[in-house]
Backbone as CSV, one residue per row, in Angstrom:
resi,resn,N_x,N_y,N_z,CA_x,CA_y,CA_z,C_x,C_y,C_z
1,VAL,-107.568,-37.832,-37.506,-107.608,-36.678,-36.653,-106.351,-35.816,-36.842
2,GLY,-105.212,-36.499,-37.141,-103.945,-35.764,-37.346,-104.053,-34.679,-38.352
3,SER,-104.723,-34.957,-39.485,-104.885,-33.931,-40.512,-105.744,-32.795,-40.076
4,TYR,-106.913,-33.134,-39.494,-107.813,-32.088,-39.077,-107.300,-31.231,-37.944
5,LEU,-106.588,-31.837,-37.016,-106.172,-31.125,-35.837,-104.625,-31.042,-35.771
6,HIS,-104.009,-30.840,-36.934,-102.596,-30.849,-36.987,-101.863,-29.876,-36.051
7,SER,-102.463,-28.778,-35.723,-101.811,-27.810,-34.858,-102.541,-27.731,-33.465
8,GLY,-103.288,-28.799,-33.182,-103.995,-28.850,-31.939,-105.382,-28.314,-32.005
9,ARG,-105.809,-27.719,-33.125,-107.159,-27.259,-33.323,-107.512,-27.327,-34.817
10,PHE,-108.805,-27.313,-35.075,-109.214,-27.380,-36.439,-108.912,-26.054,-37.190
11,SER,-108.426,-26.182,-38.421,-108.183,-25.008,-39.266,-108.813,-25.273,-40.664
12,GLY,-109.884,-24.578,-40.911,-110.560,-24.727,-42.227,-109.616,-24.257,-43.350
13,PRO,-108.917,-23.119,-43.208,-108.009,-22.750,-44.270,-106.896,-23.758,-44.544
14,PHE,-106.333,-24.407,-43.528,-105.305,-25.398,-43.627,-105.870,-26.587,-44.430
15,MET,-107.028,-27.052,-44.006,-107.646,-28.292,-44.696,-108.004,-27.920,-46.139
16,THR,-108.510,-26.705,-46.328,-108.850,-26.314,-47.718,-107.631,-26.283,-48.611
17,GLY,-106.505,-25.790,-48.079,-105.261,-25.756,-48.858,-104.793,-27.159,-49.198
18,TRP,-104.886,-28.061,-48.236,-104.465,-29.422,-48.455,-105.345,-30.126,-49.502
19,LEU,-106.657,-29.982,-49.395,-107.520,-30.681,-50.335,-107.464,-29.972,-51.723
20,ALA,-107.239,-28.684,-51.738,-107.052,-28.029,-53.094,-105.834,-28.510,-53.753
21,GLU,-104.767,-28.811,-53.018,-103.537,-29.383,-53.553,-103.806,-30.776,-54.086
22,LEU,-104.530,-31.596,-53.369,-104.899,-32.957,-53.813,-105.713,-32.803,-55.116
23,ALA,-106.679,-31.947,-55.112,-107.505,-31.784,-56.288,-106.764,-31.331,-57.516
24,ALA,-105.781,-30.451,-57.319,-104.950,-29.977,-58.440,-104.097,-31.064,-59.036
25,GLN,-103.750,-32.100,-58.246,-102.913,-33.195,-58.703,-103.716,-34.197,-59.519
26,SER,-105.045,-34.221,-59.435,-105.880,-35.148,-60.135,-107.098,-34.477,-60.722
27,PRO,-106.892,-33.505,-61.674,-108.036,-32.756,-62.202,-108.961,-33.671,-63.018
28,ILE,-110.203,-33.250,-63.114,-111.197,-33.953,-63.957,-110.614,-33.993,-65.366
29,GLY,-110.764,-35.113,-66.068,-110.271,-35.270,-67.414,-108.845,-35.813,-67.495
30,SER,-108.176,-35.870,-66.364,-106.787,-36.359,-66.396,-106.742,-37.823,-66.200
31,ASP,-105.595,-38.436,-66.406,-105.393,-39.843,-66.133,-104.825,-40.085,-64.727
32,ALA,-104.787,-39.032,-63.915,-104.249,-39.189,-62.586,-105.084,-40.157,-61.738
33,PRO,-104.427,-40.812,-60.789,-105.154,-41.795,-59.982,-106.273,-41.156,-59.150
34,ARG,-107.339,-41.891,-59.037,-108.497,-41.404,-58.172,-108.254,-41.884,-56.721
35,GLN,-108.783,-41.109,-55.845,-108.674,-41.489,-54.427,-110.049,-41.282,-53.785
36,CYS,-110.296,-42.077,-52.763,-111.465,-41.857,-51.939,-110.964,-41.172,-50.673
37,ILE,-111.373,-39.946,-50.454,-110.927,-39.186,-49.366,-112.059,-39.170,-48.316
38,ALA,-111.792,-39.738,-47.196,-112.779,-39.896,-46.144,-112.461,-38.916,-44.976
39,GLY,-113.385,-38.074,-44.657,-113.250,-37.223,-43.494,-114.018,-37.790,-42.390
40,VAL,-113.376,-38.250,-41.333,-114.001,-38.817,-40.141,-114.051,-37.728,-39.100
41,LEU,-115.184,-37.240,-38.790,-115.340,-36.091,-37.878,-115.800,-36.475,-36.502
42,ASP,-115.159,-37.448,-35.921,-115.518,-37.915,-34.612,-114.892,-37.068,-33.481
43,TRP,-114.279,-35.991,-33.821,-113.589,-35.092,-32.885,-114.375,-33.793,-32.662
44,VAL,-115.487,-33.589,-33.363,-116.148,-32.256,-33.388,-116.850,-31.898,-32.095
45,ALA,-117.096,-32.803,-31.170,-117.867,-32.486,-29.957,-117.171,-31.436,-29.150
46,ASP,-115.884,-31.258,-29.246,-115.135,-30.279,-28.430,-115.128,-28.876,-29.076
47,LEU,-115.706,-28.695,-30.243,-115.666,-27.371,-30.870,-116.544,-26.386,-30.155
48,ASP,-116.134,-25.139,-30.143,-116.989,-24.072,-29.699,-117.732,-23.482,-30.924
49,ALA,-118.498,-22.397,-30.671,-119.341,-21.830,-31.753,-118.418,-21.386,-32.953
50,ALA,-117.343,-20.756,-32.666,-116.423,-20.332,-33.738,-115.834,-21.531,-34.491
51,GLY,-115.545,-22.581,-33.744,-115.021,-23.818,-34.415,-116.030,-24.460,-35.313
52,TYR,-117.316,-24.467,-34.872,-118.381,-25.030,-35.740,-118.577,-24.161,-36.988
53,ASP,-118.455,-22.836,-36.802,-118.598,-21.931,-37.975,-117.481,-22.219,-38.990
54,ASP,-116.283,-22.363,-38.461,-115.108,-22.669,-39.358,-115.269,-23.979,-40.028
55,LEU,-115.841,-24.982,-39.333,-116.108,-26.286,-39.904,-117.151,-26.180,-40.993
56,PHE,-118.317,-25.413,-40.755,-119.280,-25.231,-41.824,-118.736,-24.566,-43.026
57,ARG,-117.874,-23.558,-42.846,-117.301,-22.864,-43.975,-116.394,-23.858,-44.748
58,TYR,-115.611,-24.612,-43.998,-114.745,-25.618,-44.654,-115.577,-26.636,-45.467
59,GLU,-116.590,-27.160,-44.851,-117.466,-28.130,-45.533,-118.133,-27.534,-46.722
60,SER,-118.529,-26.256,-46.656,-119.122,-25.539,-47.787,-118.094,-25.440,-48.958
61,THR,-116.790,-25.272,-48.603,-115.781,-25.097,-49.593,-115.525,-26.406,-50.367
62,LEU,-115.765,-27.559,-49.702,-115.669,-28.829,-50.427,-116.555,-28.929,-51.636
63,ASN,-117.666,-28.226,-51.577,-118.602,-28.268,-52.704,-117.982,-27.562,-53.922
64,LEU,-117.029,-26.688,-53.721,-116.295,-26.043,-54.832,-115.174,-26.910,-55.341
65,LEU,-114.501,-27.629,-54.414,-113.370,-28.499,-54.785,-113.752,-29.785,-55.414
66,ALA,-114.805,-30.414,-54.904,-115.189,-31.745,-55.305,-115.371,-31.859,-56.866
67,PRO,-116.007,-30.941,-57.489,-116.197,-31.114,-58.982,-114.989,-30.911,-59.752
68,THR,-113.897,-30.443,-59.223,-112.683,-30.099,-59.938,-111.722,-31.279,-60.026
69,ALA,-111.966,-32.324,-59.205,-111.036,-33.434,-59.130,-111.640,-34.786,-59.384
70,ARG,-110.812,-35.729,-59.676,-111.290,-37.103,-59.884,-111.614,-37.854,-58.582
71,HIS,-111.285,-37.258,-57.461,-111.424,-37.899,-56.153,-112.899,-37.977,-55.745
72,THR,-113.192,-38.913,-54.893,-114.498,-39.050,-54.250,-114.289,-38.597,-52.802
73,LEU,-115.186,-37.675,-52.358,-115.040,-37.156,-50.977,-116.260,-37.648,-50.162
74,ALA,-116.040,-38.106,-48.979,-117.096,-38.504,-48.084,-116.805,-37.981,-46.669
75,CYS,-117.797,-37.426,-46.000,-117.645,-36.892,-44.683,-118.454,-37.765,-43.758
76,PHE,-117.889,-38.237,-42.653,-118.517,-39.126,-41.697,-118.634,-38.452,-40.368
77,TYR,-119.884,-38.300,-39.932,-120.231,-37.641,-38.663,-120.842,-38.679,-37.714
78,ASP,-120.608,-38.554,-36.461,-121.407,-39.267,-35.460,-122.389,-38.227,-34.927
79,LEU,-123.581,-38.326,-35.412,-124.629,-37.287,-35.067,-124.934,-37.229,-33.635
80,ALA,-124.638,-38.278,-32.866,-124.888,-38.276,-31.424,-123.927,-37.277,-30.754
81,LEU,-122.855,-36.866,-31.404,-121.901,-35.925,-30.789,-122.232,-34.463,-31.073
82,LEU,-123.167,-34.198,-31.971,-123.428,-32.842,-32.445,-124.660,-32.252,-31.780
83,PRO,-124.595,-30.944,-31.481,-125.805,-30.243,-31.073,-126.757,-30.247,-32.256
84,ALA,-128.035,-30.138,-32.005,-129.075,-30.154,-33.093,-128.813,-29.125,-34.190
85,ALA,-128.488,-27.878,-33.761,-128.237,-26.847,-34.776,-127.090,-27.220,-35.722
86,GLU,-126.087,-27.934,-35.210,-124.984,-28.315,-36.033,-125.294,-29.468,-36.980
87,ILE,-126.261,-30.346,-36.500,-126.772,-31.405,-37.407,-127.409,-30.745,-38.629
88,VAL,-128.158,-29.681,-38.379,-128.809,-28.976,-39.529,-127.719,-28.363,-40.440
89,ASN,-126.640,-27.771,-39.841,-125.516,-27.234,-40.638,-124.846,-28.297,-41.469
90,VAL,-124.710,-29.509,-40.931,-124.122,-30.589,-41.706,-125.033,-30.829,-42.912
91,MET,-126.308,-30.879,-42.731,-127.232,-31.096,-43.879,-127.227,-29.947,-44.837
92,ARG,-127.009,-28.764,-44.296,-126.934,-27.520,-45.174,-125.689,-27.535,-46.064
93,ALA,-124.598,-28.133,-45.586,-123.329,-28.098,-46.274,-123.089,-29.227,-47.253
94,HIS,-123.997,-30.232,-47.240,-123.823,-31.408,-48.065,-125.002,-31.625,-48.925
95,PRO,-124.812,-31.716,-50.250,-125.945,-31.851,-51.190,-126.600,-33.256,-51.104
96,ARG,-125.838,-34.220,-50.683,-126.382,-35.586,-50.531,-125.920,-36.124,-49.180
97,LEU,-126.837,-36.944,-48.603,-126.564,-37.505,-47.271,-126.809,-39.029,-47.387
98,VAL,-126.073,-39.794,-46.619,-126.333,-41.201,-46.486,-126.845,-41.412,-45.072
99,VAL,-128.071,-41.938,-44.977,-128.727,-42.160,-43.666,-129.209,-43.595,-43.684
100,SER,-128.717,-44.366,-42.737,-129.112,-45.795,-42.636,-128.856,-46.537,-43.928
101,GLY,-127.748,-46.206,-44.625,-127.387,-46.865,-45.819,-128.077,-46.446,-47.119
102,GLN,-128.919,-45.465,-47.024,-129.629,-44.958,-48.168,-129.203,-43.471,-48.525
103,VAL,-128.999,-43.192,-49.785,-128.603,-41.880,-50.251,-129.814,-41.014,-50.412
104,TRP,-129.757,-39.839,-49.848,-130.827,-38.844,-49.888,-130.327,-37.515,-50.416
105,GLU,-131.122,-36.782,-51.166,-130.816,-35.393,-51.440,-131.097,-34.637,-50.165
106,SER,-130.206,-33.721,-49.756,-130.431,-33.021,-48.487,-131.490,-31.984,-48.727
107,PRO,-132.480,-32.030,-47.817,-133.578,-31.050,-47.939,-133.135,-29.640,-47.475
108,PHE,-132.015,-29.550,-46.819,-131.508,-28.272,-46.339,-130.429,-27.666,-47.122
109,TYR,-129.861,-28.377,-48.134,-128.779,-27.919,-48.921,-129.254,-26.770,-49.831
110,ASP,-128.598,-25.638,-49.761,-128.899,-24.489,-50.579,-127.586,-23.763,-50.921
111,VAL,-127.185,-23.859,-52.144,-125.864,-23.325,-52.521,-125.793,-21.870,-52.208
112,GLU,-126.890,-21.140,-52.203,-126.897,-19.681,-51.909,-126.569,-19.446,-50.423
113,GLU,-126.748,-20.418,-49.540,-126.501,-20.225,-48.159,-125.087,-20.611,-47.758
114,LEU,-124.322,-21.233,-48.649,-122.984,-21.649,-48.337,-122.077,-20.438,-48.184
115,ARG,-121.130,-20.564,-47.260,-120.133,-19.491,-47.097,-118.720,-20.102,-47.197
116,PRO,-118.311,-20.397,-48.442,-117.094,-21.106,-48.578,-115.870,-20.201,-48.243
117,LEU,-114.792,-20.843,-47.856,-113.544,-20.149,-47.561,-112.931,-19.823,-48.906
118,PRO,-112.041,-18.819,-48.990,-111.332,-18.532,-50.249,-110.463,-19.747,-50.606
119,LEU,-110.476,-20.065,-51.937,-109.633,-21.200,-52.375,-108.153,-20.667,-52.528
120,PRO,-107.203,-21.434,-52.067,-105.837,-21.003,-52.168,-105.390,-20.980,-53.651
121,GLY,-104.437,-20.120,-53.972,-103.875,-20.065,-55.329,-102.941,-21.208,-55.560
122,PRO,-102.545,-21.372,-56.800,-101.640,-22.497,-57.136,-100.321,-22.416,-56.334
123,GLY,-99.863,-23.574,-55.868,-98.647,-23.622,-55.124,-98.715,-23.112,-53.676
124,ALA,-99.934,-22.869,-53.217,-100.112,-22.414,-51.848,-99.724,-23.561,-50.904
125,ALA,-99.143,-23.196,-49.762,-98.761,-24.180,-48.820,-100.012,-24.711,-48.092
126,GLY,-99.957,-25.930,-47.672,-101.040,-26.476,-46.922,-100.821,-27.979,-46.795
127,GLY,-101.610,-28.595,-45.977,-101.645,-30.033,-45.840,-100.887,-30.527,-44.666
128,PRO,-101.192,-31.799,-44.313,-100.638,-32.363,-43.119,-99.196,-32.762,-43.209
129,GLY,-98.596,-32.725,-44.405,-97.213,-33.200,-44.555,-96.283,-32.269,-44.007
């Protein structure tokens, strides 16, 4: 939660900057160490509509960052905490879903509907440090 809510609220641009920095340190084809980056989103129940929109845009942006790095990214949601419309947005932002231990292609994922945040340039500040 400290990373996601470092300033007391969720910031998609902050998290995008941090993950872009991690991706740049371990690009595809490099010998840099791999990491499994787990996003545990058990704090989302308190978001308002603007917060959910920021979260969807951030999650959309991960689809641009993931293929550039050696890291594995996984997002963990407690679906019982989300309104139904936001559950659909989670499925829209992720190409693959794990439900009850089985991997599924998301029937709602459409790259044309994603609204990613701008990616920061090299050396941009960001991250929980």
